[in-house]
MIDOSE-1310 file (N, C-alpha, C; in nm, 2 decimals, decimal comma, always signed):
residues 154
mavn	-3,27/+0,77/+2,53/-3,23/+0,72/+2,37/-3,07/+0,77/+2,40; -2,98/+0,71/+2,37/-2,88/+0,78/+2,35/-2,81/+0,78/+2,17; -2,79/+0,84/+2,26/-2,71/+0,92/+2,11/-2,56/+0,86/+2,07; -2,55/+0,84/+1,96/-2,43/+0,76/+1,89/-2,39/+0,83/+1,78
vyeg	-2,23/+0,82/+1,81/-2,18/+0,86/+1,55/-2,15/+0,72/+1,53; -2,19/+0,70/+1,42/-2,27/+0,62/+1,35/-2,16/+0,63/+1,24; -2,10/+0,61/+1,06/-1,98/+0,57/+0,98/-2,13/+0,48/+0,91; -2,19/+0,60/+0,76/-2,28/+0,51/+0,69/-2,23/+0,50/+0,57
mfil	-2,19/+0,38/+0,58/-2,17/+0,38/+0,39/-2,21/+0,32/+0,28; -2,23/+0,43/+0,19/-2,36/+0,40/+0,10/-2,32/+0,42/-0,03; -2,35/+0,30/-0,10/-2,31/+0,30/-0,27/-2,46/+0,33/-0,33; -2,38/+0,48/-0,43/-2,51/+0,46/-0,49/-2,49/+0,48/-0,60
dsnr	-2,59/+0,46/-0,72/-2,68/+0,51/-0,84/-2,57/+0,52/-0,92; -2,42/+0,47/-0,98/-2,32/+0,62/-1,07/-2,37/+0,67/-1,17; -2,49/+0,62/-1,24/-2,57/+0,70/-1,36/-2,68/+0,79/-1,29; -2,73/+0,75/-1,24/-2,74/+0,91/-1,10/-2,65/+0,95/-1,09
ygrd	-2,59/+0,96/-1,00/-2,53/+1,02/-0,98/-2,38/+1,10/-1,05; -2,37/+1,05/-1,17/-2,33/+1,09/-1,28/-2,41/+1,24/-1,37; -2,55/+1,22/-1,35/-2,64/+1,33/-1,48/-2,63/+1,42/-1,30; -2,71/+1,43/-1,21/-2,71/+1,55/-1,07/-2,64/+1,48/-0,89
aeav	-2,46/+1,49/-0,89/-2,42/+1,45/-0,82/-2,46/+1,53/-0,70; -2,52/+1,65/-0,66/-2,55/+1,68/-0,60/-2,71/+1,65/-0,54; -2,76/+1,66/-0,58/-2,91/+1,58/-0,62/-2,90/+1,42/-0,49; -2,87/+1,36/-0,57/-2,79/+1,21/-0,53/-2,77/+1,20/-0,36
sgqi	-2,63/+1,30/-0,41/-2,59/+1,30/-0,25/-2,61/+1,32/-0,13; -2,71/+1,44/-0,19/-2,77/+1,54/-0,11/-2,86/+1,50/+0,02; -2,95/+1,42/-0,08/-2,99/+1,34/+0,01/-3,00/+1,24/+0,13; -2,82/+1,22/+0,13/-2,78/+1,12/+0,25/-2,83/+1,27/+0,38
pqmi	-2,73/+1,38/+0,34/-2,80/+1,42/+0,51/-2,90/+1,46/+0,50; -3,05/+1,48/+0,44/-3,14/+1,55/+0,44/-3,21/+1,44/+0,50; -3,17/+1,32/+0,45/-3,25/+1,21/+0,58/-3,18/+1,14/+0,72; -3,05/+1,22/+0,68/-2,99/+1,20/+0,87/-3,05/+1,33/+0,91
ekag	-3,08/+1,45/+0,91/-3,09/+1,54/+0,92/-3,27/+1,55/+0,98; -3,32/+1,47/+0,94/-3,49/+1,48/+0,88/-3,52/+1,41/+1,03; -3,42/+1,31/+1,06/-3,42/+1,21/+1,12/-3,41/+1,28/+1,25; -3,36/+1,38/+1,32/-3,29/+1,45/+1,42/-3,14/+1,47/+1,41
geil	-3,10/+1,44/+1,31/-2,93/+1,37/+1,31/-2,91/+1,45/+1,27; -2,76/+1,46/+1,28/-2,61/+1,60/+1,30/-2,51/+1,56/+1,21; -2,46/+1,62/+1,05/-2,35/+1,54/+1,00/-2,28/+1,59/+1,07; -2,17/+1,49/+1,01/-2,02/+1,57/+1,08/-1,93/+1,61/+0,97
vsrl	-1,92/+1,47/+0,86/-1,92/+1,52/+0,77/-1,95/+1,42/+0,66; -2,00/+1,43/+0,57/-2,03/+1,38/+0,45/-1,97/+1,40/+0,28; -1,85/+1,31/+0,25/-1,81/+1,27/+0,09/-1,80/+1,25/+0,02; -1,79/+1,21/-0,07/-1,70/+1,10/-0,20/-1,68/+1,07/-0,14
weer	-1,63/+0,87/-0,20/-1,57/+0,82/-0,11/-1,48/+0,75/-0,25; -1,55/+0,68/-0,34/-1,53/+0,66/-0,43/-1,63/+0,66/-0,50; -1,52/+0,62/-0,63/-1,65/+0,51/-0,78/-1,54/+0,38/-0,80; -1,63/+0,29/-0,84/-1,57/+0,13/-0,83/-1,67/+0,05/-0,93
rlay	-1,60/-0,04/-0,96/-1,67/-0,15/-1,00/-1,74/-0,27/-0,88; -1,83/-0,30/-0,92/-1,94/-0,38/-0,86/-1,82/-0,53/-0,78; -1,85/-0,63/-0,74/-1,78/-0,76/-0,71/-1,90/-0,80/-0,84; -2,05/-0,78/-0,76/-2,08/-0,88/-0,81/-2,22/-0,71/-0,81
aiqg	-2,33/-0,79/-0,95/-2,44/-0,69/-1,02/-2,54/-0,69/-0,89; -2,51/-0,54/-0,88/-2,65/-0,50/-0,76/-2,78/-0,40/-0,84; -2,88/-0,48/-0,79/-3,02/-0,47/-0,89/-2,96/-0,42/-1,04; -2,84/-0,51/-1,15/-2,83/-0,48/-1,29/-2,74/-0,36/-1,28
hrkg	-2,66/-0,33/-1,18/-2,56/-0,24/-1,18/-2,43/-0,29/-1,12; -2,32/-0,20/-1,23/-2,20/-0,33/-1,22/-2,06/-0,22/-1,19; -2,12/-0,10/-1,15/-2,08/+0,01/-1,10/-2,13/+0,07/-1,01; -2,03/+0,15/-0,93/-2,11/+0,25/-0,81/-2,03/+0,33/-0,74
tywl	-2,09/+0,39/-0,70/-2,02/+0,54/-0,63/-2,06/+0,57/-0,46; -1,93/+0,53/-0,39/-1,90/+0,50/-0,29/-1,90/+0,62/-0,22; -2,01/+0,63/-0,10/-2,01/+0,78/-0,03/-2,01/+0,77/+0,14; -1,95/+0,81/+0,21/-1,86/+0,81/+0,33/-1,96/+0,92/+0,41
tyfr	-1,98/+0,89/+0,50/-2,08/+0,95/+0,59/-2,07/+0,91/+0,77; -2,04/+1,07/+0,82/-2,03/+1,03/+0,95/-2,11/+1,11/+1,04; -2,20/+1,10/+1,14/-2,31/+1,13/+1,19/-2,35/+1,12/+1,32; -2,42/+1,18/+1,40/-2,46/+1,18/+1,53/-2,57/+1,15/+1,50
lgsd	-2,69/+1,03/+1,62/-2,82/+1,03/+1,62/-2,87/+0,90/+1,72; -2,96/+0,99/+1,73/-3,01/+0,89/+1,85/-3,05/+0,71/+1,82; -3,02/+0,64/+1,90/-2,97/+0,49/+1,85/-3,14/+0,43/+1,78; -3,29/+0,46/+1,84/-3,37/+0,44/+1,83/-3,41/+0,50/+1,69
rlad	-3,37/+0,63/+1,62/-3,37/+0,66/+1,49/-3,33/+0,60/+1,43; -3,27/+0,47/+1,39/-3,15/+0,48/+1,27/-3,18/+0,36/+1,19; -3,33/+0,27/+1,20/-3,39/+0,24/+1,09/-3,53/+0,27/+1,11; -3,55/+0,43/+1,08/-3,60/+0,54/+1,01/-3,50/+0,58/+0,85
ierq	-3,40/+0,57/+0,93/-3,33/+0,61/+0,81/-3,28/+0,48/+0,74; -3,28/+0,40/+0,78/-3,28/+0,23/+0,71/-3,39/+0,21/+0,61; -3,50/+0,24/+0,63/-3,63/+0,26/+0,56/-3,62/+0,33/+0,46; -3,59/+0,42/+0,50/-3,54/+0,54/+0,33/-3,47/+0,50/+0,28
crls	-3,31/+0,44/+0,31/-3,27/+0,45/+0,26/-3,27/+0,25/+0,11; -3,34/+0,18/+0,17/-3,40/+0,13/+0,10/-3,51/+0,17/-0,03; -3,63/+0,23/+0,08/-3,73/+0,34/-0,08/-3,64/+0,40/-0,19; -3,49/+0,48/-0,17/-3,45/+0,49/-0,28/-3,43/+0,43/-0,36
dsil	-3,46/+0,49/-0,46/-3,40/+0,43/-0,59/-3,20/+0,48/-0,71; -3,17/+0,56/-0,56/-3,00/+0,61/-0,60/-2,97/+0,60/-0,56; -3,03/+0,53/-0,37/-2,93/+0,41/-0,31/-2,91/+0,27/-0,33; -2,80/+0,18/-0,37/-2,80/+0,04/-0,35/-2,79/+0,00/-0,23
rvlf	-2,72/+0,01/-0,16/-2,66/-0,06/-0,06/-2,64/+0,06/+0,03; -2,63/+0,01/+0,13/-2,60/+0,11/+0,31/-2,52/-0,04/+0,38; -2,46/+0,07/+0,48/-2,39/+0,02/+0,61/-2,42/+0,09/+0,68; -2,46/+0,07/+0,81/-2,40/+0,17/+0,87/-2,30/+0,08/+1,08
lkvd	-2,25/+0,21/+1,04/-2,11/+0,16/+1,21/-2,16/+0,24/+1,30; -2,15/+0,17/+1,46/-2,11/+0,28/+1,49/-2,02/+0,29/+1,60; -1,94/+0,40/+1,60/-1,81/+0,41/+1,64/-1,84/+0,41/+1,76; -1,69/+0,37/+1,76/-1,64/+0,38/+1,92/-1,61/+0,50/+2,01
priv	-1,68/+0,59/+2,09/-1,65/+0,71/+2,12/-1,51/+0,74/+2,10; -1,46/+0,57/+2,14/-1,29/+0,67/+2,15/-1,16/+0,74/+2,05; -1,27/+0,69/+1,93/-1,16/+0,72/+1,81/-1,30/+0,78/+1,67; -1,34/+0,83/+1,78/-1,42/+0,95/+1,68/-1,38/+1,06/+1,60
dalv	-1,29/+1,13/+1,72/-1,23/+1,28/+1,66/-1,15/+1,18/+1,52; -1,03/+1,07/+1,56/-0,98/+1,00/+1,49/-1,02/+0,98/+1,32; -1,15/+0,97/+1,32/-1,24/+0,94/+1,26/-1,25/+1,01/+1,13; -1,35/+1,12/+1,19/-1,39/+1,23/+1,13/-1,27/+1,32/+1,09
ahaq	-1,17/+1,35/+1,18/-1,04/+1,44/+1,11/-1,00/+1,40/+1,00; -0,97/+1,21/+0,97/-0,92/+1,19/+0,83/-1,09/+1,20/+0,78; -1,17/+1,17/+0,78/-1,24/+1,18/+0,64/-1,27/+1,31/+0,61; -1,22/+1,45/+0,68/-1,25/+1,57/+0,66/-1,13/+1,57/+0,57
agpt	-1,04/+1,49/+0,61/-0,87/+1,53/+0,48/-0,90/+1,51/+0,37; -0,99/+1,41/+0,39/-1,02/+1,37/+0,19/-0,91/+1,29/+0,15; -0,93/+1,25/+0,02/-0,84/+1,13/-0,07/-0,69/+1,23/-0,05; -0,73/+1,32/-0,11/-0,58/+1,42/-0,09/-0,51/+1,46/+0,03
ssra	-0,57/+1,38/+0,07/-0,42/+1,40/+0,25/-0,32/+1,45/+0,21; -0,23/+1,45/+0,27/-0,07/+1,40/+0,18/-0,04/+1,29/+0,24; -0,06/+1,30/+0,41/-0,01/+1,19/+0,44/-0,08/+1,04/+0,41; -0,22/+1,06/+0,40/-0,33/+0,93/+0,34/-0,27/+0,90/+0,25
aedg	-0,21/+0,95/+0,15/-0,17/+0,96/+0,04/-0,03/+0,86/+0,03; -0,02/+0,96/+0,09/+0,20/+0,94/+0,10/+0,14/+0,78/+0,16; +0,10/+0,73/+0,30/+0,13/+0,62/+0,35/-0,04/+0,55/+0,23; -0,12/+0,54/+0,16/-0,19/+0,46/+0,08/-0,27/+0,42/+0,25
etva	-0,28/+0,53/+0,28/-0,40/+0,50/+0,48/-0,54/+0,53/+0,40; -0,63/+0,42/+0,42/-0,76/+0,41/+0,44/-0,87/+0,44/+0,54; -0,92/+0,49/+0,52/-1,08/+0,58/+0,68/-1,03/+0,40/+0,78; -1,09/+0,25/+0,72/-1,00/+0,14/+0,72/-0,88/+0,18/+0,86
atrt	-0,75/+0,15/+0,77/-0,69/+0,18/+0,89/-0,67/+0,26/+0,99; -0,73/+0,35/+0,97/-0,74/+0,46/+1,04/-0,81/+0,46/+1,20; -0,89/+0,34/+1,12/-1,02/+0,29/+1,26/-0,89/+0,20/+1,34; -0,82/+0,11/+1,26/-0,75/+0,01/+1,34/-0,65/+0,05/+1,44
kava	-0,60/+0,16/+1,39/-0,53/+0,25/+1,42/-0,53/+0,28/+1,56; -0,66/+0,35/+1,51/-0,75/+0,40/+1,65/-0,81/+0,35/+1,75; -0,88/+0,21/+1,74/-0,92/+0,15/+1,82/-0,72/+0,08/+1,94; -0,64/+0,05/+1,79/-0,57/+0,00/+1,89/-0,49/+0,11/+2,02
vadk	-0,48/+0,20/+1,95/-0,45/+0,33/+2,08/-0,51/+0,27/+2,13; -0,66/+0,30/+2,15/-0,77/+0,34/+2,24/-0,71/+0,15/+2,39; -0,78/+0,10/+2,31/-0,69/-0,09/+2,38/-0,56/-0,09/+2,47; -0,44/+0,02/+2,40/-0,38/+0,07/+2,45/-0,29/+0,13/+2,57
ddak	-0,41/+0,25/+2,52/-0,44/+0,27/+2,68/-0,53/+0,22/+2,80; -0,65/+0,18/+2,71/-0,75/+0,07/+2,84/-0,62/-0,04/+2,94; -0,51/-0,08/+2,86/-0,43/-0,20/+2,94/-0,38/-0,14/+3,08; -0,33/-0,03/+2,99/-0,22/+0,03/+3,06/-0,29/+0,12/+3,19
dnad	-0,42/+0,14/+3,18/-0,45/+0,23/+3,30/-0,48/+0,10/+3,40; -0,53/-0,02/+3,28/-0,57/-0,15/+3,42/-0,50/-0,20/+3,47; -0,28/-0,18/+3,40/-0,21/-0,24/+3,50/-0,14/-0,13/+3,56; -0,19/+0,02/+3,55/-0,12/+0,10/+3,64/-0,23/+0,06/+3,77
dlgs	-0,32/+0,06/+3,76/-0,43/+0,02/+3,88/-0,41/-0,15/+3,92; -0,38/-0,20/+3,87/-0,32/-0,34/+3,93/-0,18/-0,32/+4,03; -0,10/-0,23/+3,98/+0,07/-0,18/+4,02/-0,06/-0,07/+4,18; -0,12/-0,02/+4,12/-0,14/+0,08/+4,26/-0,15/+0,00/+4,37
ndde	-0,19/-0,15/+4,33/-0,25/-0,23/+4,49/-0,12/-0,31/+4,54; -0,09/-0,31/+4,50/+0,10/-0,37/+4,52/+0,18/-0,23/+4,64; +0,15/-0,13/+4,59/+0,22/-0,03/+4,66/+0,18/-0,05/+4,83; +0,05/-0,10/+4,84/-0,03/-0,08/+4,93/-0,05/-0,22/+5,05
kp	+0,08/-0,26/+5,04/+0,14/-0,40/+5,08/+0,14/-0,37/+5,25; +0,07/-0,43/+5,33/+0,12/-0,39/+5,46/+0,23/-0,49/+5,57
């Protein structure tokens, strides 16, 4: 069983969240921990109007969570999310191990981070930058490996 880090984006029912924010958002870490996972970051991302109605709802509360979990347990969490009345939609992405620290640090900083606020930077932008840096490092390592063969000419 491989343990991976996942990003979970949950769209919560805004009406339920408005009435009892702790209970609605608290069920997310509860589900993950019950499945044997470890929460790295779990926070409110934003509340916004939906592009189209989901189960009759025109507004949703987006909740961002990063967590560590065995790959065989993810299906259990997806099933629990489908059964929940408070969770309208969910998306899970497996996070590349090279960028986990950058994404978690950015998510912990939250929307009030001075650098993020000044730059207008989003989690997606941070992910894109981190992947580009990781790819650049890989390319450099590959070039170094190729260059070391040139030095060994007879």
